C-alpha positions, 0 to 999 in steps of 0.5 A: 500500500502507498500511504500519502499524508499532508499532515495536519497544518490548517492550510490546504496542500492541493499541489501534492494531492493533485499530483498524487491523484494524477499519478494514480490515474496514470497507473504509476503506482501499479496495482498497489492501493493508494490511501491519501490522508488529505487533512484540511485539504478536504473537500477536494475530490480525488478521482483515482485514490481512496482518501480520508480527511484524518485518521486516528493516531493508531491507524495513522501509525499502522499505515505509516509502518505498513506502507511500501511507499510513503509520500508526505509533506516536509514536517514530522511525518517524514521523520517518523517514516525515517525512524521506521527505516523508510525513505519517504518521498517528500514535497515541502509545503511552501509559503508562496503557495499559501501552504504554510506560514514560512519555508522551514519545510523546504530547508528541512527537506533539503537537509534530509535529502543531502543525507540521503534520507528522503527523496525530494519532490519539490514540484508536482512534476518531480513526483513521478521520478521520485516514485521511481527512485524511492522504489529503487531504494526500497529496502535500503538500510537507513543509517541512524541519524542524530539529526533526525532524533534532534529535529524530531525532539525539537518539533515535538517540544514546539508542537506538543505532538508527533 
């Protein structure tokens, strides 16, 4: 199963959801089911993927753990996926599109990509190639990374949740 999540930021993230839905429609995920947690981007109809606004936290964690491929925003979800030994595809939410209040996700994605811990998809057009790369890297060992632990802890302290 492919698990796609936009997190719980109040701003929508239709840029990622539209790209994922288009890839689902083109068959890029093959026969694998795709579950999209669309958060506050609810109300947008996804024609080719199963979607829900939010999941209970235990169900969310189960999907994250069981997914063969994780596609997510540039927040704490990517860190959770890395801690589970996965190399997620990550599209950062950007201020210029009204997806977040600043561009901290871009900075975090760039740092994690430089360490080989995520496959970045900065724009919707990057997503297909990122899926191919992430599939090729599936099963690759993710080295322990002190930066991930430190950033995760800092974000938990700032936001009060994982």
